[in-house]
PLY file of the C-alpha trace (Angstrom):
ply
format ascii 1.0
element vertex 291
property float x
property float y
property float z
element edge 290
property int vertex1
property int vertex2
end_header
93.54 165.93 82.31
96.10 164.62 84.78
93.34 163.03 86.85
91.91 161.32 83.78
95.36 160.04 82.76
96.04 158.79 86.27
92.67 157.03 86.38
93.30 155.44 82.97
96.71 154.15 84.08
95.23 152.71 87.27
92.48 150.94 85.34
95.01 149.57 82.85
97.18 148.25 85.66
94.19 146.75 87.45
92.99 145.00 84.30
96.50 143.71 83.63
96.84 142.29 87.13
93.33 140.82 86.97
94.04 139.24 83.60
97.24 137.72 84.95
95.46 136.38 88.01
92.69 134.96 85.81
95.26 133.32 83.52
97.03 131.77 86.51
93.83 130.24 87.91
92.63 128.93 84.55
95.92 127.54 83.19
97.33 126.07 86.40
95.63 123.60 88.69
96.49 121.40 91.67
94.47 118.27 92.39
94.89 116.94 95.93
94.04 113.56 97.38
90.89 114.07 99.45
92.32 112.22 102.45
95.35 114.43 103.10
95.65 116.52 106.25
96.84 120.13 106.31
100.45 119.19 107.05
100.54 116.73 104.15
98.95 119.28 101.82
101.62 121.81 102.76
104.33 119.22 102.03
102.84 118.49 98.60
102.62 122.18 97.65
106.28 122.51 98.61
107.09 119.71 96.16
105.04 121.50 93.51
107.13 124.63 94.11
104.08 126.88 94.52
102.09 128.35 97.39
98.58 127.25 98.21
96.07 129.75 96.86
98.13 130.71 93.80
96.32 128.25 91.51
92.99 126.54 91.13
92.61 123.66 93.60
90.47 120.54 93.23
90.22 117.36 95.27
90.10 113.73 94.15
88.31 111.01 96.12
89.11 107.32 96.34
85.78 106.65 94.62
86.90 108.71 91.62
90.21 106.83 91.51
88.43 103.49 91.59
86.41 104.41 88.50
89.64 104.13 86.49
91.69 101.64 88.51
89.31 98.78 89.31
89.98 95.84 87.06
93.51 96.99 86.27
95.12 97.35 89.70
95.03 95.02 92.70
92.64 96.01 95.48
95.54 96.28 97.91
97.21 98.85 95.65
94.06 100.96 95.22
93.47 101.05 98.98
90.74 103.11 100.61
92.36 106.57 100.71
93.16 109.11 98.00
96.80 110.19 98.45
98.40 110.97 95.06
98.42 114.64 93.99
99.12 116.39 90.70
99.97 119.90 89.58
99.08 120.65 85.95
100.12 123.72 83.98
98.78 124.17 80.46
101.39 125.13 77.86
101.18 126.75 74.39
100.20 124.48 71.51
103.08 122.34 70.30
104.91 122.33 73.65
104.25 118.64 74.31
103.95 116.89 77.68
106.54 117.01 80.46
106.10 115.00 83.66
108.19 114.97 86.83
107.55 112.89 89.94
108.24 113.15 93.66
107.83 110.24 96.10
106.26 108.09 93.36
107.69 104.58 93.48
106.03 102.62 90.67
105.53 105.04 87.78
108.16 107.11 85.99
107.77 110.39 84.11
108.09 108.74 80.70
105.42 106.17 81.59
103.02 108.99 82.48
103.86 110.87 79.27
103.06 107.83 77.12
99.83 106.99 78.97
98.58 110.59 78.99
99.15 110.82 75.25
96.83 107.83 74.87
94.15 109.65 76.87
94.45 112.74 74.65
96.24 115.08 77.05
98.49 117.52 75.20
100.75 120.51 75.89
101.07 120.40 79.66
103.72 120.45 82.37
102.78 118.03 85.13
104.16 117.16 88.55
102.97 114.01 90.33
103.68 114.01 94.06
102.65 112.61 97.43
103.45 113.38 101.07
105.03 109.93 101.39
105.98 107.16 98.96
103.08 105.74 96.93
102.79 103.80 93.67
101.32 106.73 91.73
98.84 104.66 89.70
95.93 106.87 90.80
97.57 110.08 89.60
96.14 109.81 86.08
92.65 110.42 87.44
93.86 113.69 88.96
95.43 114.79 85.67
92.21 114.01 83.79
90.19 116.08 86.27
92.54 119.08 86.13
92.90 118.99 82.34
89.16 118.79 81.70
88.43 121.55 84.21
90.97 123.96 82.70
90.37 123.26 79.00
86.63 122.69 79.15
87.20 119.66 76.91
86.02 116.25 78.11
88.51 113.51 77.31
87.12 110.35 75.74
86.08 107.95 78.52
87.33 104.89 76.65
90.70 106.55 76.03
91.04 107.38 79.73
90.39 103.77 80.70
92.87 102.48 78.11
95.39 105.03 79.36
95.05 103.65 82.88
95.40 100.10 81.59
98.53 101.15 79.72
100.11 102.70 82.81
99.49 99.60 84.92
100.79 97.20 82.26
103.83 99.40 81.62
104.47 99.67 85.34
104.32 95.90 85.77
106.69 95.32 82.85
109.04 98.02 84.10
109.63 96.06 87.30
111.15 93.30 85.19
112.64 94.92 82.07
112.94 98.64 82.91
110.64 101.57 82.18
112.42 102.66 78.99
112.10 99.30 77.24
108.53 98.72 78.43
107.45 102.19 77.24
109.23 101.72 73.91
107.64 98.32 73.24
104.15 99.66 73.92
104.91 102.75 71.84
105.76 100.55 68.85
102.51 98.63 69.24
100.56 101.89 69.18
102.05 102.69 65.80
100.90 99.35 64.34
97.25 99.20 65.42
95.94 99.28 61.85
97.90 96.05 61.27
97.42 94.35 64.65
93.62 94.56 64.52
93.68 92.13 61.59
95.98 89.66 63.40
94.99 86.67 65.47
96.15 86.62 69.11
98.79 84.06 68.13
100.12 86.32 65.36
100.04 89.35 67.64
101.90 87.44 70.33
104.61 86.53 67.82
104.87 90.20 66.78
105.22 91.29 70.42
108.04 88.80 70.96
109.74 90.06 67.80
109.52 93.68 68.99
110.80 92.72 72.44
113.69 90.88 70.83
114.90 94.10 69.21
115.37 95.46 72.73
117.05 92.25 73.90
114.08 91.63 76.19
112.58 88.23 76.96
108.92 88.26 77.91
106.94 85.64 79.83
103.66 84.21 78.57
101.81 86.30 81.16
103.51 89.49 79.99
102.72 88.72 76.35
99.07 88.09 77.29
98.92 91.45 79.10
100.32 93.21 76.05
97.86 91.44 73.75
94.98 92.57 75.99
96.32 96.14 76.02
96.73 96.13 72.26
93.13 94.97 71.77
91.97 97.80 74.03
94.00 100.35 72.09
92.54 99.06 68.83
89.12 100.28 70.00
90.43 103.87 69.87
91.03 105.96 66.75
94.30 104.43 65.46
95.31 107.46 63.41
94.81 109.87 66.31
96.71 107.56 68.65
99.53 107.20 66.15
99.82 110.98 65.88
99.91 111.33 69.66
102.68 108.74 69.89
104.71 110.54 67.26
104.15 113.85 69.10
105.60 112.53 72.37
108.43 110.47 70.86
110.69 113.54 70.77
109.98 114.19 74.44
110.69 110.60 75.42
113.86 110.53 73.34
115.16 113.59 75.21
114.40 111.84 78.50
116.26 108.72 77.41
119.23 110.72 76.13
119.42 112.58 79.44
119.35 109.27 81.30
122.09 107.89 79.06
124.27 110.92 79.78
123.77 110.52 83.51
124.49 106.79 83.34
127.52 107.40 81.12
128.90 109.98 83.52
128.25 107.69 86.49
130.05 104.83 84.76
133.01 107.10 83.98
133.23 108.18 87.61
132.96 104.58 88.76
135.72 103.51 86.37
137.95 106.38 87.50
137.42 105.53 91.18
138.18 101.87 90.57
141.38 102.79 88.72
142.34 105.21 91.47
141.69 102.56 94.12
143.88 100.05 92.29
146.65 102.67 91.94
146.55 103.51 95.65
146.63 99.82 96.54
149.76 99.34 94.46
151.41 102.30 96.22
150.57 100.79 99.61
152.00 97.44 98.56
155.16 99.14 97.30
155.58 101.02 100.59
154.97 97.88 102.65
157.99 96.25 101.02
160.35 98.75 102.72
0 1
1 2
2 3
3 4
4 5
5 6
6 7
7 8
8 9
9 10
10 11
11 12
12 13
13 14
14 15
15 16
16 17
17 18
18 19
19 20
20 21
21 22
22 23
23 24
24 25
25 26
26 27
27 28
28 29
29 30
30 31
31 32
32 33
33 34
34 35
35 36
36 37
37 38
38 39
39 40
40 41
41 42
42 43
43 44
44 45
45 46
46 47
47 48
48 49
49 50
50 51
51 52
52 53
53 54
54 55
55 56
56 57
57 58
58 59
59 60
60 61
61 62
62 63
63 64
64 65
65 66
66 67
67 68
68 69
69 70
70 71
71 72
72 73
73 74
74 75
75 76
76 77
77 78
78 79
79 80
80 81
81 82
82 83
83 84
84 85
85 86
86 87
87 88
88 89
89 90
90 91
91 92
92 93
93 94
94 95
95 96
96 97
97 98
98 99
99 100
100 101
101 102
102 103
103 104
104 105
105 106
106 107
107 108
108 109
109 110
110 111
111 112
112 113
113 114
114 115
115 116
116 117
117 118
118 119
119 120
120 121
121 122
122 123
123 124
124 125
125 126
126 127
127 128
128 129
129 130
130 131
131 132
132 133
133 134
134 135
135 136
136 137
137 138
138 139
139 140
140 141
141 142
142 143
143 144
144 145
145 146
146 147
147 148
148 149
149 150
150 151
151 152
152 153
153 154
154 155
155 156
156 157
157 158
158 159
159 160
160 161
161 162
162 163
163 164
164 165
165 166
166 167
167 168
168 169
169 170
170 171
171 172
172 173
173 174
174 175
175 176
176 177
177 178
178 179
179 180
180 181
181 182
182 183
183 184
184 185
185 186
186 187
187 188
188 189
189 190
190 191
191 192
192 193
193 194
194 195
195 196
196 197
197 198
198 199
199 200
200 201
201 202
202 203
203 204
204 205
205 206
206 207
207 208
208 209
209 210
210 211
211 212
212 213
213 214
214 215
215 216
216 217
217 218
218 219
219 220
220 221
221 222
222 223
223 224
224 225
225 226
226 227
227 228
228 229
229 230
230 231
231 232
232 233
233 234
234 235
235 236
236 237
237 238
238 239
239 240
240 241
241 242
242 243
243 244
244 245
245 246
246 247
247 248
248 249
249 250
250 251
251 252
252 253
253 254
254 255
255 256
256 257
257 258
258 259
259 260
260 261
261 262
262 263
263 264
264 265
265 266
266 267
267 268
268 269
269 270
270 271
271 272
272 273
273 274
274 275
275 276
276 277
277 278
278 279
279 280
280 281
281 282
282 283
283 284
284 285
285 286
286 287
287 288
288 289
289 290
C-alpha cells in the first residue's frame, strides 16, 4: 500500500511539474532577431529577465520584417539585419496589454500598446529589447509571430499592416509633438471611424486639426496628410471591433500617462526646491562677503 501511495505521489508531482513546464513554453515566448550573435542574445535575455531555454524561442528574419515595414518605413531604417527582439507572456482574459522597452529609441510603450490593439493582440505582457539602440519599428513583426504561435490564432493580415502603419505615423509625430499627444490624437480618430468614412479628405483634415487643437498641438500639412492616410487605412478594418480595442487599452494608457505625470511633477518639485536652495545659499555667500 505504501509503495502504491508513493508511486501515486511521484506521478502526481511529475504531472504537475510537466504541466507547469508545458504552460511556461506555451504561454511565454521570446522572438530574437536572426542576425544576433551569442553574446548579443545573452544580453537580450538579461534584459528580458529570464534565462535562455526557459521559454519557447523563435527567430525573425529581415525578410519577415520587410513584409510589414516596406512602404511605411525608409529603407535606411529597415536596414538589412534583424536586430529587434521581443518577449511575450500571455495573460488571463481581461488583463490588457503592457509593454516595456529597453534600448528602443523611436517607439515608446504606449505607442506599441495602441498599435498592437489595432492588430488584435490582447492580454499580454511584452518587452521589446535590443543589444544596442535601435528604432524598434520592426518589433511588431516579432510580437505578431509570438502571439500567433502561442494562441494558435492568426491575426488579420490587413490589421497587422495597419498596425505597422500606425506605429510609424505615431513615431514620426512623436518626434515633433510627443508620444502621449500623438497616441491620443490617433486614439480619438479610431473612435470616430464610422463618421470619418463618410467625410471627404478636406472634412477629415479639418477634423484632425480640431482634435489636435484640443491638445494645443499644431500640425503641418504633411502630418495631416499622414493622419488622413492612416485613418483611411483604419476604416478598412471592422470599426466596431477597433473601437472596442481602443476602449480596452484606454485604461492602460491612462495609467501610463498618470505615472508619467507623477514623475514629471516630482521632478519639477525637486528642480524648484534645488533652485530655491541655490538662491538661498547665494544670498548667504553674499551676506558673508560683506564682512
